[in-house]
C-alpha positions as CSV (number, residue, x, y, z in Angstrom):
1,M,-153.8,82.5,-84.3
2,F,-154.3,83.2,-80.6
3,G,-150.4,83.7,-80.0
4,Q,-150.7,86.1,-82.5
5,S,-153.8,88.2,-80.9
6,L,-152.1,88.1,-77.5
7,A,-149.1,89.5,-79.1
8,L,-151.0,92.4,-80.4
9,A,-153.2,92.8,-77.5
10,S,-150.6,92.9,-74.6
11,P,-146.8,93.2,-75.6
12,R,-146.1,92.3,-71.8
13,A,-147.9,89.3,-72.3
14,T,-145.7,88.1,-75.1
15,I,-142.7,88.6,-73.0
16,V,-143.9,86.3,-70.2
17,A,-145.3,83.6,-72.7
18,M,-142.0,83.8,-74.8
19,K,-140.5,80.2,-75.7
20,T,-136.9,79.8,-75.8
21,I,-134.6,77.6,-78.0
22,R,-130.9,77.0,-76.6
23,L,-128.2,76.3,-79.3
24,R,-125.5,73.7,-79.0
25,E,-122.0,75.3,-78.1
26,G,-120.3,76.7,-81.1
27,K,-123.6,76.9,-83.1
28,E,-124.0,80.5,-82.2
29,R,-121.3,81.9,-84.9
30,S,-123.4,82.3,-88.0
31,L,-125.9,84.2,-85.7
32,L,-123.0,86.6,-84.4
33,R,-122.3,87.2,-88.2
34,R,-125.9,88.0,-88.6
35,H,-127.1,85.1,-90.6
36,P,-130.6,84.4,-90.4
37,W,-131.0,80.7,-90.6
38,I,-130.9,78.2,-87.5
39,F,-130.7,74.5,-88.3
40,E,-132.6,71.7,-86.5
41,S,-129.0,70.4,-86.0
42,A,-128.0,73.3,-84.1
43,I,-130.7,73.4,-81.4
44,A,-129.7,71.8,-78.0
45,K,-133.3,72.1,-76.6
46,G,-136.6,74.2,-76.9
47,S,-139.5,74.4,-79.1
48,G,-142.3,76.2,-80.4
49,D,-145.4,76.3,-82.2
50,S,-145.6,76.9,-86.2
51,G,-144.6,80.1,-86.8
52,E,-144.4,81.4,-83.2
53,T,-141.6,83.6,-82.4
54,V,-139.0,82.3,-79.9
55,R,-136.0,83.7,-78.1
56,V,-132.6,82.3,-79.3
57,E,-129.8,81.8,-76.6
58,S,-126.4,80.6,-76.8
59,S,-125.3,77.4,-75.0
60,T,-124.5,79.6,-72.1
61,G,-127.8,81.5,-71.9
62,E,-126.6,85.0,-74.0
63,F,-129.3,86.3,-76.0
64,L,-128.6,86.0,-79.9
65,A,-132.1,86.6,-81.7
66,W,-135.7,86.5,-82.1
67,A,-136.9,84.1,-84.5
68,A,-139.9,82.3,-86.4
69,F,-139.8,78.5,-85.4
70,S,-140.8,75.9,-87.9
71,P,-141.2,72.6,-86.3
72,T,-141.2,70.5,-89.6
73,S,-138.3,72.3,-91.5
74,K,-134.7,71.5,-91.4
75,I,-134.2,75.5,-91.2
76,R,-135.8,75.1,-88.0
77,A,-135.9,79.0,-87.2
78,R,-135.6,82.1,-89.2
79,V,-134.6,85.2,-87.4
80,W,-136.5,88.2,-87.2
81,S,-134.4,90.6,-85.4
82,F,-130.7,90.4,-83.6
83,D,-131.9,93.3,-81.3
84,E,-132.9,92.0,-77.9
85,K,-135.2,95.0,-77.1
86,Q,-137.2,94.4,-80.4
87,R,-140.8,93.5,-80.1
88,I,-142.2,91.1,-83.1
89,D,-145.6,92.4,-83.4
90,A,-147.6,94.2,-85.8
91,A,-145.7,97.4,-85.7
92,F,-142.6,95.5,-86.4
93,F,-144.2,94.3,-89.7
94,I,-145.6,97.4,-90.8
95,A,-142.2,99.1,-90.3
96,A,-140.4,96.2,-92.2
97,C,-142.7,96.5,-95.2
98,A,-142.3,100.2,-95.3
99,I,-138.6,100.4,-95.3
100,S,-138.5,97.4,-97.8
101,V,-140.8,99.3,-100.4
102,S,-139.1,102.5,-99.8
103,A,-135.9,101.0,-100.6
104,R,-137.1,100.0,-104.1
105,G,-137.6,104.0,-104.9
106,R,-133.7,104.7,-104.7
107,F,-132.8,101.6,-107.0
108,G,-133.7,103.4,-110.2
109,I,-135.9,100.8,-111.8
110,D,-137.2,101.2,-115.2
111,S,-140.3,99.3,-115.0
112,D,-143.7,99.2,-113.4
113,G,-142.8,95.5,-112.3
114,L,-140.7,95.0,-109.6
115,R,-139.8,92.9,-106.4
116,L,-140.8,94.8,-103.2
117,V,-139.7,92.2,-100.6
118,H,-137.1,89.7,-101.2
119,G,-137.4,87.1,-98.3
120,E,-134.5,87.4,-95.8
121,S,-132.6,90.0,-97.5
122,D,-135.4,92.3,-96.5
123,G,-135.8,91.1,-92.9
124,L,-138.9,89.2,-93.6
125,P,-137.8,85.4,-94.2
126,G,-139.9,83.3,-96.4
127,L,-141.7,86.3,-97.8
128,I,-141.8,87.5,-101.7
129,V,-143.7,90.3,-102.8
130,D,-143.6,91.5,-106.7
131,R,-145.7,94.7,-108.0
132,Y,-147.2,94.5,-111.3
133,G,-148.7,98.0,-112.0
134,D,-151.4,98.3,-109.4
135,T,-151.3,94.7,-108.3
136,L,-149.1,93.1,-105.7
137,V,-148.4,89.6,-105.7
138,A,-147.3,87.8,-102.5
139,Q,-145.2,84.2,-102.0
140,F,-145.7,83.5,-98.1
141,T,-143.2,80.2,-97.9
142,S,-142.2,80.1,-94.6
143,A,-144.2,79.4,-91.4
144,G,-143.4,82.8,-89.8
145,V,-144.8,85.0,-92.4
146,E,-147.6,82.5,-92.7
147,R,-148.6,83.3,-89.1
148,W,-148.8,87.0,-89.8
149,K,-150.2,86.8,-93.2
150,S,-153.0,89.1,-92.4
151,V,-151.0,91.8,-90.9
152,I,-148.5,91.4,-93.6
153,A,-150.9,91.8,-96.1
154,D,-152.5,95.1,-94.8
155,A,-148.9,96.3,-94.0
156,L,-148.0,96.0,-97.8
157,L,-151.0,97.6,-99.0
158,Q,-150.4,100.6,-96.3
159,A,-147.0,100.9,-97.7
160,T,-147.8,100.9,-101.4
161,G,-150.9,102.6,-101.4
162,L,-152.7,100.0,-103.4
163,T,-155.9,98.0,-102.5
164,R,-155.1,94.6,-104.5
165,L,-153.0,91.7,-103.2
166,Y,-152.8,88.2,-104.8
167,E,-151.4,85.2,-103.1
168,R,-149.2,82.7,-104.9
169,S,-148.3,80.5,-101.9
170,D,-148.7,77.4,-104.2
171,T,-144.7,76.4,-104.1
172,S,-143.7,73.2,-103.3
173,S,-141.3,74.6,-100.5
174,R,-144.6,75.2,-98.4
175,A,-144.9,71.4,-97.8
176,L,-141.3,71.6,-96.1
177,E,-142.8,74.1,-93.5
178,G,-146.0,71.9,-93.1
179,L,-148.1,74.1,-94.7
180,P,-150.5,73.8,-97.4
181,E,-150.6,75.6,-100.9
182,A,-152.6,78.7,-101.1
183,K,-153.5,80.7,-104.0
184,G,-156.0,83.4,-104.6
185,W,-157.1,87.0,-103.8
186,L,-156.2,88.3,-100.1
187,R,-157.1,91.7,-100.7
188,G,-159.4,93.1,-103.4
189,E,-160.2,91.3,-106.5
190,G,-159.7,92.1,-110.5
191,A,-158.2,90.9,-113.6
192,T,-155.3,88.4,-113.1
193,D,-153.9,88.8,-116.8
194,L,-151.9,91.9,-116.8
195,V,-149.5,93.9,-118.9
196,L,-146.3,95.6,-117.2
197,R,-143.8,98.2,-118.7
198,E,-140.3,97.1,-119.0
199,H,-137.7,99.7,-120.4
200,Q,-139.3,100.6,-123.7
201,W,-141.4,97.5,-124.2
202,K,-144.3,95.9,-122.5
203,L,-144.9,92.2,-121.5
204,G,-147.8,90.4,-120.7
205,L,-148.4,87.9,-117.9
206,S,-150.8,86.0,-115.6
207,I,-150.3,86.4,-111.9
208,A,-152.7,83.2,-111.4
209,E,-150.9,80.8,-113.9
210,G,-147.2,82.3,-114.6
211,H,-144.1,80.7,-112.9
212,K,-143.2,82.1,-109.6
213,T,-145.6,85.4,-109.0
214,G,-146.1,85.5,-112.8
215,F,-142.9,86.5,-114.3
216,Y,-139.2,86.6,-114.1
217,L,-138.5,90.1,-113.1
218,D,-134.8,89.3,-111.8
219,Q,-133.7,89.1,-115.6
220,R,-135.0,92.9,-116.0
221,D,-131.6,94.4,-116.2
222,S,-130.3,91.3,-118.3
223,R,-133.1,91.9,-121.2
224,K,-131.9,95.4,-121.4
225,K,-128.3,94.5,-121.7
226,F,-129.3,91.8,-124.5
227,A,-131.1,94.7,-126.6
228,R,-128.3,96.7,-126.1
229,Y,-125.6,94.2,-127.4
230,C,-128.2,93.4,-130.4
231,E,-128.6,97.2,-131.2
232,R,-124.8,97.6,-131.2
233,L,-123.3,94.6,-133.0
234,Q,-126.5,94.3,-135.2
235,F,-127.2,90.7,-135.0
236,Q,-129.1,88.8,-137.7
237,R,-129.9,85.4,-136.1
238,V,-130.7,85.3,-132.5
239,L,-131.8,82.1,-130.5
240,N,-133.7,82.3,-127.1
241,C,-133.5,79.1,-125.3
242,Y,-136.0,78.2,-122.5
243,C,-137.7,81.3,-123.8
244,Y,-140.8,81.3,-121.3
245,T,-143.0,84.0,-122.2
246,G,-140.7,85.6,-124.5
247,G,-138.9,88.6,-122.6
248,F,-135.4,88.1,-124.3
249,T,-137.3,87.5,-127.6
250,V,-138.7,90.9,-127.2
251,A,-135.5,92.6,-125.6
252,A,-133.7,91.4,-128.9
253,L,-136.5,92.5,-131.3
254,A,-136.5,95.8,-129.6
255,G,-132.7,96.0,-130.1
256,G,-133.0,95.5,-133.8
257,A,-132.3,91.8,-134.2
258,A,-133.4,90.5,-137.8
259,H,-134.7,87.2,-136.8
260,V,-135.1,85.5,-133.3
261,T,-135.5,81.6,-133.0
262,S,-137.3,80.9,-129.6
263,I,-137.5,77.6,-127.8
264,D,-139.3,76.4,-124.9
265,S,-141.1,73.1,-123.8
266,S,-144.4,74.6,-122.6
267,G,-147.0,75.4,-125.4
268,P,-148.8,77.7,-123.5
269,A,-145.3,79.7,-122.6
270,I,-144.9,79.8,-126.5
271,E,-148.2,81.2,-127.1
272,K,-147.9,84.2,-124.9
273,A,-144.4,84.8,-126.1
274,A,-145.9,85.2,-129.6
275,V,-148.5,87.5,-128.0
276,N,-145.9,89.4,-126.5
277,V,-144.2,90.1,-129.7
278,A,-147.4,91.3,-131.2
279,L,-148.2,93.4,-128.2
280,N,-145.0,95.3,-129.2
281,G,-145.7,95.8,-132.7
282,F,-143.1,93.5,-134.2
283,A,-143.9,91.4,-137.1
284,A,-144.5,87.8,-136.6
285,S,-142.1,87.2,-139.8
286,R,-139.1,88.2,-137.5
287,T,-139.8,85.3,-135.1
288,T,-139.9,81.5,-135.2
289,F,-141.4,79.8,-132.1
290,M,-140.6,76.0,-131.4
291,D,-142.4,73.9,-128.8
292,A,-139.6,71.5,-128.1
293,D,-137.0,70.3,-125.8
294,V,-133.8,72.7,-125.9
295,N,-131.1,70.1,-125.7
296,A,-132.4,67.9,-128.5
297,S,-133.0,71.3,-130.6
298,L,-129.5,72.4,-130.3
299,R,-128.2,69.1,-131.4
300,Q,-130.7,69.1,-134.4
301,F,-129.3,72.7,-135.5
302,L,-125.4,71.3,-135.3
303,D,-126.8,68.4,-137.6
304,Q,-127.9,71.1,-140.0
305,A,-125.1,73.1,-139.6
306,R,-126.6,76.2,-138.4
307,S,-125.2,79.0,-136.5
308,F,-126.3,82.0,-134.6
309,D,-125.0,85.5,-133.9
310,A,-126.3,85.6,-130.1
311,I,-127.7,82.8,-128.0
312,V,-129.5,83.2,-124.4
313,L,-129.5,80.1,-122.2
314,D,-131.6,80.7,-119.2
315,P,-132.8,77.5,-118.1
316,P,-134.6,76.5,-115.2
317,K,-133.3,75.6,-111.8
318,F,-131.1,72.3,-111.9
319,A,-129.9,72.3,-108.9
320,P,-132.2,73.4,-106.0
321,T,-129.5,72.6,-103.4
322,V,-125.6,71.9,-103.4
323,A,-126.5,68.2,-103.1
324,H,-127.9,68.3,-106.8
325,A,-124.7,70.4,-108.0
326,E,-122.7,67.6,-109.6
327,R,-125.6,66.4,-111.7
328,A,-127.0,70.0,-112.7
329,S,-123.1,70.7,-113.4
330,R,-123.3,68.2,-116.3
331,A,-126.6,69.4,-117.5
332,Y,-125.4,73.1,-117.8
333,K,-121.9,72.1,-119.3
334,D,-124.0,70.0,-121.8
335,I,-126.3,72.9,-123.3
336,N,-123.4,75.4,-122.9
337,R,-121.0,73.3,-125.0
338,L,-123.8,72.9,-127.8
339,A,-124.6,76.5,-127.7
340,L,-120.9,77.7,-127.9
341,K,-120.4,75.2,-131.2
342,L,-123.5,77.0,-132.7
343,L,-122.2,80.4,-132.0
344,E,-120.5,82.1,-134.6
345,P,-117.1,83.6,-134.1
346,G,-117.7,87.4,-132.8
347,G,-121.1,86.1,-131.6
348,V,-122.3,86.4,-128.0
349,L,-123.7,83.9,-125.4
350,F,-125.5,85.3,-122.5
351,T,-125.5,82.2,-120.2
352,Y,-127.1,81.7,-116.6
353,S,-128.0,79.5,-113.8
354,C,-130.7,80.1,-111.3
355,S,-129.6,77.3,-109.2
356,G,-128.8,78.4,-105.6
357,G,-126.8,74.9,-105.4
358,I,-124.4,76.3,-108.1
359,S,-122.1,79.1,-107.0
360,V,-120.6,81.9,-109.1
361,D,-117.1,80.0,-109.1
362,L,-118.5,76.8,-109.9
363,F,-120.9,78.3,-112.9
364,H,-117.7,80.1,-114.5
365,K,-115.9,76.8,-114.4
366,I,-118.8,74.8,-115.7
367,V,-118.9,77.4,-118.9
368,A,-115.0,77.1,-119.2
369,G,-115.2,73.3,-119.4
370,A,-117.9,73.6,-121.8
371,G,-115.6,75.8,-124.1
372,A,-112.8,73.5,-123.8
373,D,-115.0,70.7,-124.8
374,A,-116.6,72.6,-127.8
375,G,-113.1,73.5,-128.8
376,V,-114.0,77.3,-128.6
377,N,-112.6,80.2,-126.5
378,G,-114.3,83.5,-125.5
379,F,-113.9,86.8,-124.0
380,I,-116.0,87.2,-120.7
381,T,-117.3,90.7,-121.4
382,E,-119.6,90.9,-118.3
383,R,-120.8,89.1,-115.3
384,M,-124.7,89.2,-114.7
385,G,-126.6,88.7,-111.6
386,G,-130.6,89.6,-110.5
387,A,-132.0,93.0,-110.8
388,P,-131.0,95.1,-107.7
389,D,-134.6,94.6,-106.1
390,H,-133.6,90.9,-106.1
391,S,-131.5,92.0,-103.4
392,M,-128.3,90.2,-101.9
393,T,-127.1,91.7,-98.5
394,L,-123.5,91.2,-96.9
395,A,-125.1,89.1,-93.9
396,F,-127.1,86.9,-96.5
397,P,-125.0,86.0,-99.6
398,E,-127.6,83.0,-100.3
399,G,-129.7,86.0,-101.7
400,E,-127.4,85.5,-104.9
401,Y,-129.3,82.8,-106.6
402,L,-129.1,84.1,-110.1
403,K,-125.6,84.1,-112.0
404,G,-124.7,84.7,-115.5
405,L,-121.9,85.3,-117.9
406,V,-121.8,87.3,-121.3
407,V,-119.2,85.3,-123.4
408,M,-118.1,86.7,-126.9
409,R,-116.6,84.0,-129.2
410,R,-113.2,84.7,-130.2
């Protein structure tokens, strides 16, 4: 905190005290492409305190970037700016938050639940901020944003005109940065059980206990797309796997689906899904909720000779890194194989992977392999990704973690 106070009090003092890290020869190439990560193996010499801003230089001493240093992470530094004249001070974060919030106003998002800051894609590595109505929820997952947490919290409220900010920095990734988990109100206080409006429906959530910051906002556009398919093709029997709190279930019912079977291994999530169905005025008789394992349930449905007009596969992250890709590929292939066998001819599969370790091309190959094993072919009618507020930029393709295919069985 002393270093942060010094930076705010005297930019000149910051320049004098600035520490430098120098890269190994040839390791500057990714930075020249404006990629914001510097791995431990790329650094020849130099260090800093946790979250401290350091000057990054090439092996020959040329300026490359200003970055936040993390002594314990394999991503040893995360870039704030590639502009040598830029000062990383309170004004920098105020401007960055304002730009990020302003951009969301141009995305045409039909919801009062949206992502305002998406980490590296918004120039704020390690920071995730979602808005649910009049409440902000933030995750500080890197040493850099943790060091500037107080300044960032005030900047977010200033940019949005809101007064309530809840912290959900209770992710396991904080341990990689040498940070303890943190959770609770940072600014203001109030209820943690909220209701957001999305398209023509409503969805309840808990910002204190729900996954991520309380909900999966990244699937907003996919839920709308699924509702349109249900309406256009008049599905009778829909299966929603890994349903969580029922976002796709509500979307299917809003699209006119006659009956939706929803499966999740979390009892509390299933209970909230049933509440969300009632919240939107749909009859409970149009739904069946199963607190069960998805894979085992799909096999049971096959044994029972059941079939469905539409199936959603939106599983949790099977491959957090590329190192897990092979094992995850087998898991993705198995559930897609089972789902395709359960799908009626002319039926539609919405299938997703949120694993950063599974590329778009690899996911396509996995689903294609699943179809071959199932003896099923299908038309890929659409490719899906995260909603636009979960931004991917030209310089940071890793922002594209969510990928999906819409497959219509032939």
